[in-house]
Each structure stands twice: as C-alpha cells, then as structure tokens.
C-alpha positions in Angstrom: 0.0 0.0 -0.2 1.0 3.6 -0.6 0.3 6.6 1.1 -2.0 8.2 -0.8 -2.7 11.5 1.2 0.5 12.6 3.2 -1.5 15.1 5.2 -4.1 13.1 6.5 -1.2 10.2 7.1 0.9 12.8 9.3 -2.1 14.2 11.0 -3.8 10.8 11.9 -0.2 9.5 13.4 -0.2 12.6 15.3 -3.6 12.1 16.6 -2.5 8.4 17.4 0.7 9.5 19.2 -1.4 12.2 21.6 -4.1 9.9 22.3 -1.7 7.4 23.3 0.3 9.4 25.8 -2.9 10.6 27.1 -4.6 7.2 27.5 -1.4 5.4 28.8 -0.6 8.4 31.1 -4.1 8.1 32.6 -3.7 4.3 32.9 -0.6 4.7 34.9 -0.7 7.6 37.0 -4.4 7.8 38.0 -7.2 5.5 39.2 -9.7 5.2 36.3 -12.6 4.3 38.7 -16.0 3.0 36.7 -18.6 4.7 34.9 -20.6 5.0 37.9 -17.8 6.3 40.0 -15.5 7.5 37.6 -11.8 8.3 38.8 -9.1 11.0 38.2 -7.7 9.3 35.1 -11.3 8.2 33.6 -12.0 11.5 31.3 -8.3 11.6 30.3 -8.0 7.7 29.5 -11.6 8.0 27.5 -10.4 11.1 25.6 -7.0 9.7 24.7 -8.7 6.3 23.6 -11.3 8.4 21.4 -8.4 10.1 19.8 -6.1 7.0 19.3 -9.0 5.5 17.4 -9.9 8.6 15.5 -6.1 9.0 14.6 -6.3 5.1 13.5 -9.1 6.0 11.2 -7.6 9.0 9.9 -4.1 7.2 9.2 -6.0 4.2 7.3 -8.5 6.4 5.3 -4.9 8.1 3.9 -3.7 4.7 2.8 -4.6 3.8 -0.8 -3.7 2.4 -4.1 -3.2 5.8 -6.1 -1.4 8.9 -4.8 -3.2 12.1 -4.2 -1.1 14.9 -5.6 -3.3 17.4 -3.5 -2.7 15.9 -0.4 1.2 16.2 -0.4 2.8 17.8 2.3 4.5 21.1 1.2 7.1 23.3 2.9 6.8 24.3 6.7 5.2 27.7 7.2 7.4 28.9 9.8 6.3 32.3 10.1 2.6 31.6 11.5 4.1 28.8 13.7 6.7 31.6 15.4 3.9 34.2 15.4 1.0 32.0 17.3 3.8 30.7 19.6 5.1 34.2 20.6 1.8 35.5 20.8 0.7 33.1 23.2 3.8 33.6 25.4 3.3 37.1 25.7 -0.4 36.5 26.5 0.9 34.1 29.4 3.2 36.7 30.5 0.8 39.9 30.0 -2.1 38.2 31.9 -0.6 38.4 35.5 0.7 41.8 35.0 -1.6 43.5 33.1 -4.9 41.6 33.4 -7.6 40.0 31.0 -8.8 43.3 29.4 -5.3 44.3 27.9 -3.7 40.5 27.5 -6.6 38.9 25.5 -6.7 41.5 22.9 -3.1 41.5 22.5 -3.1 37.7 22.0 -5.7 37.9 19.3 -4.5 40.9 17.2 -0.8 39.6 17.7 -2.0 36.1 16.3 -4.2 37.5 13.6 -0.7 38.9 12.3 0.0 35.0 11.4 -2.2 35.0 8.3 -0.9 37.0 5.1 -4.7 38.0 4.9 -4.7 40.1 8.1 -6.8 43.2 8.3 -6.9 45.5 11.5 -10.3 45.9 11.6 -11.2 42.5 11.7 -8.7 41.4 14.5 -9.9 44.6 16.5 -13.7 43.2 16.2 -12.6 39.7 16.9 -10.5 41.0 19.9 -13.5 42.8 21.3 -15.8 39.8 21.1 -13.7 37.6 22.3 -12.5 39.6 25.1 -16.1 40.3 26.1 -17.2 36.8 25.9 -14.2 35.6 28.0 -15.0 38.3 30.7 -18.5 37.3 30.9 -18.3 33.6 30.9 -14.9 33.4 33.0 -15.2 36.4 35.3 -18.7 37.0 35.7 -20.6 33.5 35.1 -17.9 31.3 36.4 -16.5 33.5 39.3 -12.9 32.6 38.4 -10.1 34.6 40.1 -8.4 36.1 37.2 -6.8 39.4 36.9 -8.8 41.6 34.9 -7.5 45.1 34.8 -4.4 46.4 35.5 -5.2 48.0 39.1 -6.6 44.3 40.3 
C-alpha cells in the first residue's frame, strides 16, 4: 500500500501519538474508576482512547492504491508557527501583570498577524468580541479569580 494522502497520514499519526500518551498516562498515573464512580484518570483515558481510534481511522483512510497529489506535504510555514507561539507566550506573560482586558486583545491581534490576509479592522472586532465573551463567561458566570485589569 502507498500513502495516498500525506497530510492525512501525518495528522492521523499525530492523533494516535497524542491519544496514546494521554491514555497511557491516565492508565498508569491515576485511578480510572468506573462509569458510575469515575476516578481521576477516567476522562483523560477515554478522551485519549477516542483520539487514538480517530487517528487510526484517519491513517487507514490515508492509505490507498493511488497517490493524491493534492494531499502532498509542502514546505513548513514557519512564520505562522513562530507568530502564534510568540503571541501565546506573550499572553502568558501579560495576563498576571496587565490583566485579561489587555492580554487577550493583545493575543488576538498578535496572532492575527500570522496570516497574510491580516486586516486590522477584523482583528479588532475579534478582539473585542472574544474579550467581552471571555470576561462574561470566566469572570462573571464562572467567578474565576482572573486578573481583569491593570489595577487589580
């Protein structure tokens, strides 16, 4: 058999790997319990097992007799990877220092720079909507103790 779609094959292998790590980690480190009395590793094991099975299905579907040229893996896009990782790191640095109302819009706008289709207006709208939704959900509805502003 040949690998018909390289993208699906690689992503399926990554799913299998991550699912294996989570399932085995939960299996060996935490008690699983039962469906009526789940232990600490129950959810992690189940989620890892589902990810493992789905990854296996993706890998199986990527195998075939004819090679799909559209599914070939191209060059690695380093710019989006670096920009998104840097923006997440900046969010982690800014959140305890400046609060959610500064860190989250910074994350959204900075990570929007990863695409060549960047438009400031769209990034600002996304930042406002996501910040308002996050504030409403995490701070007001769930009462999480997050630093909201600079003067907390």
